[in-house]
Each structure stands twice: as structure tokens, then as C-alpha cells.
mmCIF file of the C-alpha atoms, coordinates in Angstrom:
data_MODEL
# 
_entry.id   MODEL 
# 
loop_
_atom_site.group_PDB 
_atom_site.id 
_atom_site.type_symbol 
_atom_site.label_atom_id 
_atom_site.label_alt_id 
_atom_site.label_comp_id 
_atom_site.label_asym_id 
_atom_site.label_entity_id 
_atom_site.label_seq_id 
_atom_site.pdbx_PDB_ins_code 
_atom_site.Cartn_x 
_atom_site.Cartn_y 
_atom_site.Cartn_z 
_atom_site.occupancy 
_atom_site.B_iso_or_equiv 
_atom_site.pdbx_formal_charge 
_atom_site.auth_seq_id 
_atom_site.auth_comp_id 
_atom_site.auth_asym_id 
_atom_site.auth_atom_id 
_atom_site.pdbx_PDB_model_num 
ATOM 1  C CA . MET A 1 1  ? 220.505 -247.014 71.231 1.00 0.00 ? 1  MET A CA 1 
ATOM 2  C CA . ASN A 1 2  ? 217.303 -246.246 69.332 1.00 0.00 ? 2  ASN A CA 1 
ATOM 3  C CA . PRO A 1 3  ? 213.854 -245.721 70.812 1.00 0.00 ? 3  PRO A CA 1 
ATOM 4  C CA . ARG A 1 4  ? 211.522 -248.699 70.824 1.00 0.00 ? 4  ARG A CA 1 
ATOM 5  C CA . ARG A 1 5  ? 208.518 -248.767 68.529 1.00 0.00 ? 5  ARG A CA 1 
ATOM 6  C CA . VAL A 1 6  ? 205.289 -248.055 70.448 1.00 0.00 ? 6  VAL A CA 1 
ATOM 7  C CA . ARG A 1 7  ? 202.125 -249.795 69.344 1.00 0.00 ? 7  ARG A CA 1 
ATOM 8  C CA . PHE A 1 8  ? 198.640 -250.049 70.825 1.00 0.00 ? 8  PHE A CA 1 
ATOM 9  C CA . THR A 1 9  ? 196.269 -252.948 71.272 1.00 0.00 ? 9  THR A CA 1 
ATOM 10 C CA . ALA A 1 10 ? 192.703 -252.431 70.012 1.00 0.00 ? 10 ALA A CA 1 
ATOM 11 C CA . THR A 1 11 ? 191.595 -252.135 73.645 1.00 0.00 ? 11 THR A CA 1 
ATOM 12 C CA . ALA A 1 12 ? 194.155 -249.430 74.353 1.00 0.00 ? 12 ALA A CA 1 
ATOM 13 C CA . ARG A 1 13 ? 193.122 -247.499 71.234 1.00 0.00 ? 13 ARG A CA 1 
ATOM 14 C CA . ARG A 1 14 ? 189.493 -247.536 72.461 1.00 0.00 ? 14 ARG A CA 1 
ATOM 15 C CA . HIS A 1 15 ? 190.587 -246.338 75.903 1.00 0.00 ? 15 HIS A CA 1 
ATOM 16 C CA . VAL A 1 16 ? 192.620 -243.476 74.437 1.00 0.00 ? 16 VAL A CA 1 
ATOM 17 C CA . ARG A 1 17 ? 189.736 -242.355 72.224 1.00 0.00 ? 17 ARG A CA 1 
ATOM 18 C CA . ARG A 1 18 ? 187.325 -242.447 75.171 1.00 0.00 ? 18 ARG A CA 1 
ATOM 19 C CA . GLU A 1 19 ? 189.627 -240.475 77.476 1.00 0.00 ? 19 GLU A CA 1 
ATOM 20 C CA . LYS A 1 20 ? 190.492 -237.939 74.786 1.00 0.00 ? 20 LYS A CA 1 
ATOM 21 C CA . GLU A 1 21 ? 186.812 -237.377 73.959 1.00 0.00 ? 21 GLU A CA 1 
ATOM 22 C CA . TRP A 1 22 ? 186.026 -236.867 77.637 1.00 0.00 ? 22 TRP A CA 1 
ATOM 23 C CA . TRP A 1 23 ? 188.963 -234.483 78.012 1.00 0.00 ? 23 TRP A CA 1 
ATOM 24 C CA . LEU A 1 24 ? 187.967 -232.407 74.978 1.00 0.00 ? 24 LEU A CA 1 
ATOM 25 C CA . ASP A 1 25 ? 184.359 -232.201 76.188 1.00 0.00 ? 25 ASP A CA 1 
ATOM 26 C CA . ASN A 1 26 ? 185.209 -231.275 79.784 1.00 0.00 ? 26 ASN A CA 1 
ATOM 27 C CA . ARG A 1 27 ? 188.448 -229.305 79.879 1.00 0.00 ? 27 ARG A CA 1 
ATOM 28 C CA . ILE A 1 28 ? 189.457 -225.828 78.788 1.00 0.00 ? 28 ILE A CA 1 
ATOM 29 C CA . HIS A 1 29 ? 193.080 -226.612 77.844 1.00 0.00 ? 29 HIS A CA 1 
ATOM 30 C CA . GLU A 1 30 ? 192.616 -229.186 75.114 1.00 0.00 ? 30 GLU A CA 1 
ATOM 31 C CA . ASP A 1 31 ? 196.304 -229.182 74.184 1.00 0.00 ? 31 ASP A CA 1 
ATOM 32 C CA . VAL A 1 32 ? 197.265 -230.549 77.614 1.00 0.00 ? 32 VAL A CA 1 
ATOM 33 C CA . PHE A 1 33 ? 195.913 -234.008 76.797 1.00 0.00 ? 33 PHE A CA 1 
ATOM 34 C CA . VAL A 1 34 ? 197.902 -234.332 73.572 1.00 0.00 ? 34 VAL A CA 1 
ATOM 35 C CA . GLY A 1 35 ? 201.097 -232.884 75.048 1.00 0.00 ? 35 GLY A CA 1 
ATOM 36 C CA . GLU A 1 36 ? 201.051 -235.062 78.146 1.00 0.00 ? 36 GLU A CA 1 
ATOM 37 C CA . PHE A 1 37 ? 200.114 -238.187 76.213 1.00 0.00 ? 37 PHE A CA 1 
ATOM 38 C CA . GLU A 1 38 ? 202.885 -237.669 73.651 1.00 0.00 ? 38 GLU A CA 1 
ATOM 39 C CA . GLU A 1 39 ? 205.446 -237.042 76.411 1.00 0.00 ? 39 GLU A CA 1 
ATOM 40 C CA . ALA A 1 40 ? 204.457 -240.293 78.131 1.00 0.00 ? 40 ALA A CA 1 
ATOM 41 C CA . LEU A 1 41 ? 204.901 -242.175 74.852 1.00 0.00 ? 41 LEU A CA 1 
ATOM 42 C CA . ARG A 1 42 ? 208.365 -240.630 74.361 1.00 0.00 ? 42 ARG A CA 1 
ATOM 43 C CA . ILE A 1 43 ? 209.346 -241.791 77.835 1.00 0.00 ? 43 ILE A CA 1 
ATOM 44 C CA . LEU A 1 44 ? 208.098 -245.295 77.118 1.00 0.00 ? 44 LEU A CA 1 
ATOM 45 C CA . ALA A 1 45 ? 209.943 -245.453 73.786 1.00 0.00 ? 45 ALA A CA 1 
ATOM 46 C CA . TRP A 1 46 ? 213.261 -244.461 75.344 1.00 0.00 ? 46 TRP A CA 1 
ATOM 47 C CA . LEU A 1 47 ? 212.949 -245.678 78.952 1.00 0.00 ? 47 LEU A CA 1 
ATOM 48 C CA . PRO A 1 48 ? 210.247 -248.349 79.215 1.00 0.00 ? 48 PRO A CA 1 
ATOM 49 C CA . GLY A 1 49 ? 211.614 -249.532 82.547 1.00 0.00 ? 49 GLY A CA 1 
ATOM 50 C CA . ALA A 1 50 ? 210.627 -246.155 84.024 1.00 0.00 ? 50 ALA A CA 1 
ATOM 51 C CA . GLY A 1 51 ? 207.126 -247.414 84.780 1.00 0.00 ? 51 GLY A CA 1 
ATOM 52 C CA . THR A 1 52 ? 206.313 -249.503 87.823 1.00 0.00 ? 52 THR A CA 1 
ATOM 53 C CA . LEU A 1 53 ? 205.349 -253.149 87.744 1.00 0.00 ? 53 LEU A CA 1 
ATOM 54 C CA . TYR A 1 54 ? 201.620 -253.767 88.192 1.00 0.00 ? 54 TYR A CA 1 
ATOM 55 C CA . PRO A 1 55 ? 201.434 -257.318 89.593 1.00 0.00 ? 55 PRO A CA 1 
ATOM 56 C CA . GLN A 1 56 ? 197.619 -257.281 89.922 1.00 0.00 ? 56 GLN A CA 1 
ATOM 57 C CA . ALA A 1 57 ? 197.254 -257.554 86.135 1.00 0.00 ? 57 ALA A CA 1 
ATOM 58 C CA . ALA A 1 58 ? 196.399 -260.827 84.426 1.00 0.00 ? 58 ALA A CA 1 
ATOM 59 C CA . ILE A 1 59 ? 199.194 -260.178 81.890 1.00 0.00 ? 59 ILE A CA 1 
ATOM 60 C CA . PRO A 1 60 ? 202.688 -260.991 83.196 1.00 0.00 ? 60 PRO A CA 1 
ATOM 61 C CA . ASN A 1 61 ? 205.240 -258.177 83.476 1.00 0.00 ? 61 ASN A CA 1 
ATOM 62 C CA . ILE A 1 62 ? 202.741 -255.407 82.843 1.00 0.00 ? 62 ILE A CA 1 
ATOM 63 C CA . ARG A 1 63 ? 203.929 -251.997 83.928 1.00 0.00 ? 63 ARG A CA 1 
ATOM 64 C CA . ARG A 1 64 ? 202.242 -248.632 84.227 1.00 0.00 ? 64 ARG A CA 1 
ATOM 65 C CA . ILE A 1 65 ? 203.217 -245.017 84.014 1.00 0.00 ? 65 ILE A CA 1 
ATOM 66 C CA . TYR A 1 66 ? 201.109 -242.198 85.426 1.00 0.00 ? 66 TYR A CA 1 
ATOM 67 C CA . VAL A 1 67 ? 200.199 -239.355 83.070 1.00 0.00 ? 67 VAL A CA 1 
ATOM 68 C CA . ARG A 1 68 ? 199.802 -236.779 85.811 1.00 0.00 ? 68 ARG A CA 1 
ATOM 69 C CA . LYS A 1 69 ? 198.009 -233.844 84.178 1.00 0.00 ? 69 LYS A CA 1 
ATOM 70 C CA . VAL A 1 70 ? 195.573 -236.203 82.457 1.00 0.00 ? 70 VAL A CA 1 
ATOM 71 C CA . ALA A 1 71 ? 195.142 -238.293 85.641 1.00 0.00 ? 71 ALA A CA 1 
ATOM 72 C CA . CYS A 1 72 ? 195.400 -241.634 83.807 1.00 0.00 ? 72 CYS A CA 1 
ATOM 73 C CA . HIS A 1 73 ? 197.753 -244.594 83.772 1.00 0.00 ? 73 HIS A CA 1 
ATOM 74 C CA . LEU A 1 74 ? 199.223 -246.133 80.623 1.00 0.00 ? 74 LEU A CA 1 
ATOM 75 C CA . TYR A 1 75 ? 199.557 -249.901 81.085 1.00 0.00 ? 75 TYR A CA 1 
ATOM 76 C CA . TYR A 1 76 ? 202.128 -251.607 78.881 1.00 0.00 ? 76 TYR A CA 1 
ATOM 77 C CA . THR A 1 77 ? 204.619 -254.387 78.309 1.00 0.00 ? 77 THR A CA 1 
ATOM 78 C CA . PHE A 1 78 ? 207.888 -254.179 76.425 1.00 0.00 ? 78 PHE A CA 1 
ATOM 79 C CA . ASP A 1 79 ? 210.775 -256.117 74.959 1.00 0.00 ? 79 ASP A CA 1 
ATOM 80 C CA . GLU A 1 80 ? 214.003 -255.151 73.204 1.00 0.00 ? 80 GLU A CA 1 
ATOM 81 C CA . ASN A 1 81 ? 212.191 -253.833 70.123 1.00 0.00 ? 81 ASN A CA 1 
ATOM 82 C CA . GLU A 1 82 ? 208.807 -252.477 71.104 1.00 0.00 ? 82 GLU A CA 1 
ATOM 83 C CA . VAL A 1 83 ? 206.447 -251.229 73.743 1.00 0.00 ? 83 VAL A CA 1 
ATOM 84 C CA . ILE A 1 84 ? 202.880 -252.483 73.602 1.00 0.00 ? 84 ILE A CA 1 
ATOM 85 C CA . VAL A 1 85 ? 200.360 -250.150 75.233 1.00 0.00 ? 85 VAL A CA 1 
ATOM 86 C CA . ARG A 1 86 ? 197.608 -252.398 76.552 1.00 0.00 ? 86 ARG A CA 1 
ATOM 87 C CA . ALA A 1 87 ? 195.296 -250.016 78.416 1.00 0.00 ? 87 ALA A CA 1 
ATOM 88 C CA . PHE A 1 88 ? 194.783 -246.365 79.343 1.00 0.00 ? 88 PHE A CA 1 
ATOM 89 C CA . TRP A 1 89 ? 192.630 -245.780 82.399 1.00 0.00 ? 89 TRP A CA 1 
ATOM 90 C CA . GLY A 1 90 ? 191.640 -242.721 84.348 1.00 0.00 ? 90 GLY A CA 1 
# 
């Protein structure tokens, strides 16, 4: 089994940029953001079912995974071939 492709919506890309900018402006350990974010994406690519369903979302079957050290959730959907990151909120 191969990992799924991970892609981002335009909204998710904006969220990631905003959170990363905040992190780089306000934290000492800048590498933590990148390391934690990349690890979350690896998990999603290999085990997208690891996240929990988020039924409050307007999009059906949206799930989220908590990026603990960054204190944000990645919201996403997935199918057999890809994971679509839809939001990143802290």
C-alpha cells in the first residue's frame, strides 16, 4: 500500500501561512512548527482514518487531527487516492 497524495485547498493554504507566520513571530523553537506539521501530514498520508470525525462541519465526512505542539487541528477529507486538507485552525 502506498501513501495517499496530500493536497491543500486555497483556504487551508492561507490558514497554514497565517499559523506559521504567527509561530515564527512568537516562538523560540521555529523548527517545531515545521517538524510537527510534516509529521501530521505523514500520518494523514499513511493513516487518514487516524483522525476523528468532526460532525459539526458543513462538509460531510470531515475529520480532524490535533497537532499537539502547535496547538492546531488539521481538518481534512480523504478517499482511496488522496487526502484533502481543508482547514488548519489554532
